C-alpha positions in Angstrom: 30.6 64.4 68.5 30.6 61.2 70.6 27.7 60.4 72.9 28.4 60.8 76.6 30.0 57.7 78.2 26.8 57.5 80.4 24.7 56.7 77.3 24.2 52.9 77.5 23.9 52.7 73.7 27.5 54.0 73.2 29.6 53.1 76.3 32.8 53.9 74.4 31.3 56.7 72.4 30.1 56.7 68.8 32.4 55.6 66.1 34.6 58.4 64.7 37.1 58.1 61.9 39.9 60.6 62.0 41.3 59.7 58.6 44.1 57.4 57.5 46.0 55.9 60.4 49.8 55.8 60.8 51.5 52.4 60.8 51.7 52.6 64.6 48.0 53.4 64.9 47.2 50.5 62.5 49.1 48.1 64.7 47.2 49.3 67.7 43.9 48.8 65.9 44.9 45.4 64.8 45.9 44.6 68.4 42.4 45.7 69.5 40.9 43.2 67.0 43.3 40.5 68.2 42.2 41.1 71.9 38.4 41.3 71.2 37.7 37.5 71.7 39.5 37.4 75.0 37.7 40.5 76.2 34.4 39.1 75.2 35.1 35.8 76.9 36.1 37.7 80.1 33.0 39.9 79.9 30.6 36.9 79.8 32.6 34.7 82.2 30.4 33.3 85.0 27.1 34.8 83.8 24.0 32.7 84.5 21.4 32.0 81.8 19.2 34.7 83.4 22.0 37.2 83.1 22.8 36.2 79.6 19.2 36.7 78.6 19.0 40.2 80.1 19.2 43.2 77.8 22.2 45.4 78.3 19.9 48.4 78.2 16.1 48.9 77.9 15.1 48.1 74.4 18.5 46.7 73.6 19.8 43.2 72.7 20.4 40.7 75.4 24.0 39.8 76.5 23.5 36.5 74.6 22.5 38.4 71.4 25.5 40.7 71.7 27.8 37.8 72.2 26.5 36.0 69.1 26.4 39.3 67.1 30.1 39.8 67.3 31.1 36.7 65.3 28.2 37.3 62.9 29.4 40.8 62.2 33.1 40.1 62.2 32.7 37.2 59.8 31.1 39.6 57.4 33.8 42.2 58.1 36.6 39.7 57.5 35.1 38.6 54.1 34.5 42.2 53.1 38.2 43.0 53.8 39.3 40.1 51.6 36.9 41.2 48.9 38.3 44.7 49.0 41.8 43.4 48.5 41.0 40.9 45.7 38.4 42.9 43.7 38.2 46.4 42.5 35.9 48.3 44.8 33.3 45.6 45.2 29.8 46.2 46.4 29.3 44.1 49.5 26.2 42.3 50.5 24.7 43.9 53.6 22.8 41.8 56.2 20.0 42.7 58.6 21.8 42.4 62.0 18.5 42.9 63.9 16.8 40.1 62.0 19.9 37.9 62.5 19.7 38.7 66.3 16.2 37.2 66.4 17.1 33.8 64.8 16.8 30.7 66.9 20.6 30.0 67.0 21.2 33.5 68.5 18.4 33.1 71.0 19.3 29.6 72.1 22.9 28.6 71.3 25.4 28.6 74.2 27.6 31.7 74.2 30.6 29.4 74.3 29.8 28.5 70.7 30.3 32.0 69.5 33.3 32.5 71.7 34.9 29.4 70.1 34.0 30.8 66.6 35.3 34.3 67.3 38.8 33.2 68.4 40.0 31.5 65.2 38.1 34.0 63.1 40.1 36.8 64.7 43.3 34.8 64.4 42.8 34.6 60.6 41.7 38.2 60.3 44.7 39.5 62.3 47.1 37.4 60.2 45.5 38.8 57.1 45.5 42.4 58.3 49.2 42.2 59.3 50.1 41.3 55.7 48.5 44.4 54.1 50.8 46.9 52.5 50.4 50.7 52.6 48.5 50.7 49.3 46.2 47.9 50.5 44.8 50.2 53.2 43.5 52.5 50.5 41.5 49.7 48.8 37.8 49.9 49.5 34.4 48.4 49.1 31.0 50.0 48.6 28.3 49.5 51.2 25.0 49.8 49.2 22.8 50.3 52.2 24.6 53.5 53.1 25.8 54.5 49.6 29.3 54.8 51.1 32.7 53.7 50.0 34.8 52.3 53.0 38.6 52.2 52.7 40.2 49.3 54.6 41.8 51.9 56.8 38.4 53.0 57.9 37.1 49.5 58.2 40.0 48.6 60.5 39.1 51.5 62.8 35.4 50.6 62.6 35.9 47.0 63.6 38.4 47.7 66.4 35.8 50.1 67.8 33.0 47.6 67.2 34.6 45.0 69.4 35.2 47.5 72.2 31.7 48.9 71.8 29.9 45.6 72.3 32.2 44.2 75.0 31.5 47.5 76.9 27.8 46.9 76.6 28.3 43.8 78.6 30.8 45.1 81.1 28.8 48.3 81.7 25.7 46.2 82.5 27.8 44.0 84.8 29.0 47.1 86.6 25.5 48.6 86.9 24.1 45.3 88.2 27.1 44.6 90.5 27.7 41.2 88.8 
């Protein structure tokens, strides 16, 4: 069951996977991935340094950390997808997103750097995703941290949600603050 929309941790609800998507559903999910960089750019447009360094919720990451997290996460996601297609059920390398969010580049780099990184990354990822055949969506990788096998079909749904999820952290904060 999804968290209520009023829960600042999950402004679009928790991730839920309903099972393999239809071709039309996959195209919509790919479109969501394609749109994520522009949505993030719009979400942070015009924010001051003070606003960028404000957490989106008490105990949460700052807007700056969220903006830098998306390319960090999606670079990993893109590589994991390619590994799943080119290897037989590979075990991926997890990363500690909370520790990454504390690194100096995340705390100090301009948000524009991550916006500029996310756009071509998503261009490549979307190009790759649009080439996958029906059988490719069944290919998978193992996430050792969770002991779970993820099909590319589920990964597609997860990352489409992930972009919406984090952009909504920023837009919900802007709405609450009247920015």
